[in-house]
C-alpha positions, 0 to 999 in steps of 0.5 A, spaced: 938 514 350 934 520 351 927 519 352 922 525 350 916 527 354 911 523 350 915 517 352 918 516 345 926 515 344 930 520 340 933 516 334 938 518 329 936 520 322 942 518 318 944 516 310 943 509 308 951 508 308 952 510 315 946 505 316 950 499 313 955 500 319 949 501 324 948 496 330 941 498 332 937 493 328 936 488 334 933 482 329 936 478 324 930 478 320 930 486 320 938 486 318 936 480 313 931 484 309 934 491 310 941 488 307 938 485 301 933 491 299 940 495 300 944 491 295 938 490 290 937 497 289 944 499 288 944 506 286 937 507 286 933 510 291 928 503 291 928 496 287 923 494 283 918 489 286 919 484 280 926 484 282 925 481 289 927 474 289 923 471 296 929 465 296 934 470 297 930 472 304 927 466 306 930 466 313 926 473 314 920 471 310 915 469 316 917 476 318 916 480 311 910 484 309 908 488 302 903 493 303 899 496 297 896 503 296 888 502 296 884 504 291 882 511 293 890 512 294 889 514 301 892 508 305 895 502 305 893 495 305 897 488 307 898 485 300 901 479 303 904 478 311 908 472 313 906 467 318 910 470 324 906 477 323 899 473 322 901 469 328 902 475 333 895 478 331 892 471 331 889 472 324 890 473 317 892 480 315 891 480 307 887 486 305 887 489 312 889 496 312 896 497 315 894 503 319 888 499 323 894 496 327 896 502 331 892 506 336 889 512 334 894 517 337 900 514 333 896 513 326 899 520 324 906 519 326 905 512 321 902 516 316 908 521 316 913 515 316 909 512 310 909 519 306 917 519 308 918 512 305 913 513 299 915 520 297 922 521 299 924 514 299 927 514 306 927 507 310 923 507 317 925 503 323 919 503 328 920 500 335 913 499 338 910 495 344 904 491 343 899 489 348 895 482 348 888 481 350 890 479 357 895 486 357 901 482 356 906 487 353 911 485 348 916 489 344 917 489 337 921 491 331 919 494 324 922 496 318 919 500 312 922 500 305 920 503 299 919 499 293 918 501 286 912 498 282 912 500 274 917 505 276 913 508 281 914 508 289 908 510 292 904 504 291 908 499 294 912 498 301 916 492 303 917 491 310 918 486 316 915 486 323 918 481 328 917 480 336 924 481 340 922 475 344 917 470 343 913 468 350 909 462 351 903 466 349 905 468 342 900 466 337 895 464 342 893 471 345 893 476 339 896 483 340 890 488 340 894 495 341 900 497 340 904 504 341 910 507 338 916 507 342 921 509 337 922 512 330 928 512 325 929 515 318 934 513 313 935 517 307 938 514 301 944 516 299 941 521 293 937 525 298 938 532 297 939 533 304 946 534 306 947 530 313 954 529 312 958 529 318 952 530 323 947 526 326 939 528 326 934 526 331 927 525 330 921 524 335 914 524 335 911 531 339 906 530 344 899 532 342 899 539 344 905 540 340 902 538 334 901 543 328 897 543 322 901 540 316 900 545 311 902 550 315 908 547 318 911 542 313 918 543 312 918 549 317 922 551 323 920 550 330 922 549 337 920 543 341 922 543 349 926 549 348 930 546 342 931 548 335 928 543 330 925 542 323 918 539 322 917 533 317 909 533 318 908 533 325 914 529 326 920 534 329 927 532 327 931 535 332 939 537 330 942 533 335 949 532 333 954 527 335 952 523 341 
């Protein structure tokens, strides 16, 4: 494992087929949802919302959520959230903005991941540390997956949020703050980027390395002395096999 200067893990960016053999998903709910989504989509980049059968993921339902684009098309709100997720925050999350869960300096990274999911049909795995109102830390794993709604992929996302452990205070002391600790993008098989035979690594650049999206989208940059391409303000570093 490598850690960058902002404390975020360098994580591998791989294709969906490679991901099927990957062991980095820690929680059963994450693996269950991903495997169901991957099988349901078949050769498509994302399955249709109407094809999702909740009974097929019943063991992951408490950890599953669906996001929908808000009326202005500028963000995503919870359309539904399972009981485990609501317990973590000690409140009902339906209609609440997904972005509001995250600390401000991490919101650009989350917006970038959402754009990768909805526009480029990537799947995104996020690990984060949540902090309770009494400053107790707790590690979580989350996955975001593209979902078609009437053929379009820019209005729905299906995902899961799961606590790695459940301490005695879980469900009583709500998570009040959460910080990203790891990111991973999984590209569907038909993504135009050729990733065969090599690994990629993604990181959240420190604030002083952030650059304007319009000027640098898809551009070449240098991060910590290493050559990288930039996906919004996320630097994707050619890491090679580790």
